[in-house]
C-alpha positions as CSV (number, residue, x, y, z in Angstrom):
1,M,103.5,72.4,120.4
2,A,101.3,72.4,123.5
3,T,97.8,73.7,123.2
4,R,95.7,75.1,126.0
5,K,92.5,73.2,126.9
6,N,89.4,74.8,125.3
7,S,91.5,77.2,123.2
8,K,90.4,78.0,119.7
9,P,92.8,77.0,116.9
10,R,94.8,79.9,115.6
11,R,93.6,81.4,112.3
12,R,96.1,81.0,109.5
13,F,95.3,84.4,108.0
14,V,93.5,87.7,108.4
15,V,92.1,90.4,106.1
16,R,93.6,93.9,106.5
17,N,94.6,96.8,104.3
18,S,97.2,95.9,101.6
19,G,100.0,97.8,100.1
20,I,99.2,96.1,96.8
21,H,95.6,97.0,96.4
22,G,92.7,97.8,98.8
23,K,92.4,94.9,101.2
24,G,94.6,91.8,101.3
25,V,94.9,88.5,103.1
26,F,97.9,88.0,105.4
27,A,99.4,85.0,107.0
28,T,99.2,85.0,110.8
29,T,101.3,81.8,111.2
30,R,103.8,79.8,109.1
31,I,102.0,78.1,106.3
32,P,103.7,75.1,104.7
33,A,103.9,74.6,100.9
34,G,101.0,72.7,99.5
35,T,98.4,73.8,102.1
36,R,94.8,74.2,101.0
37,L,93.9,77.5,102.6
38,I,90.3,78.4,101.6
39,E,87.6,77.8,99.0
40,Y,86.7,80.8,96.8
41,T,83.0,81.0,97.4
42,G,80.1,83.1,96.1
43,E,77.1,83.1,93.9
44,R,77.4,80.9,90.8
45,L,76.2,82.7,87.6
46,T,76.4,82.0,83.9
47,S,78.4,84.4,81.8
48,A,75.2,85.9,80.4
49,Q,74.0,86.6,84.0
50,V,77.3,88.3,84.8
51,D,77.2,90.3,81.5
52,K,73.7,91.5,82.4
53,R,74.6,92.3,86.1
54,Y,77.7,94.3,85.3
55,A,76.6,95.7,81.9
56,N,76.9,99.4,83.0
57,D,79.9,98.9,85.3
58,D,83.3,100.1,83.8
59,N,85.3,99.2,86.9
60,P,87.5,96.2,86.2
61,H,87.8,95.5,90.0
62,T,85.3,92.7,90.6
63,F,85.1,89.6,92.7
64,L,84.5,87.3,89.7
65,F,86.3,84.0,89.2
66,A,85.6,82.2,85.9
67,L,85.3,78.5,86.2
68,D,84.9,78.0,82.5
69,D,83.5,79.8,79.4
70,D,80.0,79.8,80.9
71,M,80.2,79.5,84.7
72,V,81.5,82.3,87.1
73,I,81.7,82.6,90.8
74,D,80.7,86.1,92.0
75,A,82.1,86.6,95.5
76,T,80.2,89.9,95.9
77,T,77.3,87.8,97.1
78,G,78.1,85.0,99.5
79,G,81.9,85.4,99.2
80,N,84.4,84.9,101.9
81,S,87.9,86.1,102.7
82,A,89.3,84.5,99.5
83,R,87.9,87.4,97.5
84,W,90.5,89.7,99.1
85,I,93.5,87.8,98.0
86,N,95.4,90.0,95.6
87,H,97.2,89.3,92.3
88,S,101.0,88.9,92.1
89,C,103.4,88.2,89.2
90,A,105.5,86.3,91.8
91,P,102.7,84.4,93.6
92,N,103.0,82.4,96.8
93,C,99.6,80.7,96.2
94,E,97.6,79.3,93.3
95,A,94.0,78.7,92.5
96,V,93.1,75.1,92.1
97,D,90.0,73.8,90.4
98,D,88.8,70.6,92.2
99,E,85.5,69.4,90.7
100,D,84.2,72.9,89.9
101,R,85.2,74.3,93.3
102,I,88.1,76.7,93.5
103,Y,90.6,76.5,96.3
104,I,93.5,78.6,97.1
105,E,96.6,76.6,98.0
106,S,100.1,77.7,99.0
107,L,102.9,77.2,96.4
108,R,105.7,77.5,98.9
109,A,106.2,78.1,102.6
110,I,104.7,81.4,103.7
111,R,106.0,83.4,106.6
112,P,103.7,85.1,109.2
113,G,102.9,88.6,108.0
114,E,103.3,87.8,104.4
115,E,100.5,88.7,102.0
116,L,98.8,85.8,100.2
117,C,98.7,86.3,96.4
118,Y,98.0,84.3,93.3
119,N,98.3,85.0,89.6
120,Y,94.8,86.0,88.4
121,R,95.6,85.0,84.8
122,I,92.8,87.2,83.5
123,E,92.0,86.5,79.8
124,L,90.2,89.1,77.7
125,E,89.3,88.5,74.1
126,E,89.7,92.1,73.1
127,R,93.0,93.6,72.1
128,H,95.2,94.5,75.1
129,T,95.6,98.2,74.3
130,P,97.6,100.6,76.5
131,E,94.3,101.8,78.0
132,M,93.2,98.3,78.8
133,K,96.6,97.5,80.4
134,R,96.2,100.7,82.5
135,L,92.7,99.6,83.7
136,Y,94.2,96.2,84.6
137,Q,97.5,97.6,86.1
138,C,99.5,95.4,88.4
139,R,100.8,96.8,91.7
140,C,102.4,93.7,93.1
141,G,105.9,95.1,93.3
142,A,107.6,91.9,92.2
143,R,111.0,92.2,90.7
144,R,109.7,90.9,87.4
145,C,106.3,92.4,87.5
146,K,104.5,92.3,84.1
147,G,102.8,95.6,84.8
148,T,99.3,94.1,84.2
149,I,97.1,91.4,85.7
150,L,96.1,90.4,82.2
151,N,97.4,87.0,81.0
152,A,99.5,87.4,77.8
153,K,97.4,86.8,74.7
154,K,98.3,83.6,72.8
155,K,99.7,84.3,69.3
156,Q,97.4,83.3,66.5
157,K,98.8,80.8,64.0
């Protein structure tokens, strides 16, 4: 493919309104499988700091990405376009932990115009009541949508 002299490289994706939820991230060019697309950036907080910051917030829609039981990335502050990537039960991307840095990588080839999505795999300790599942409702539209963005609870032995 010929490139023009002094031309900027074409962006692989853009943020725009999504049919899944709010804003979304959409491919502008063909993206091959296994492509590292973007790092999920933001302020790094402990779980205690997150609990304090969001103590009075009942909205489950956040830009929080848990690295482990104690460290969380809050993309509300210092976040980038990765925070707009929506959940899907049939994702075309995945979140990869590489030395405590989270990257979004393509699982398969992605066509121009296709929305980038990954499985959030949200884990909550409390019981997944019908109300909880409504709060964490999935709108991905996948043929085998689970109806919730919550990860299935592991059965206790």
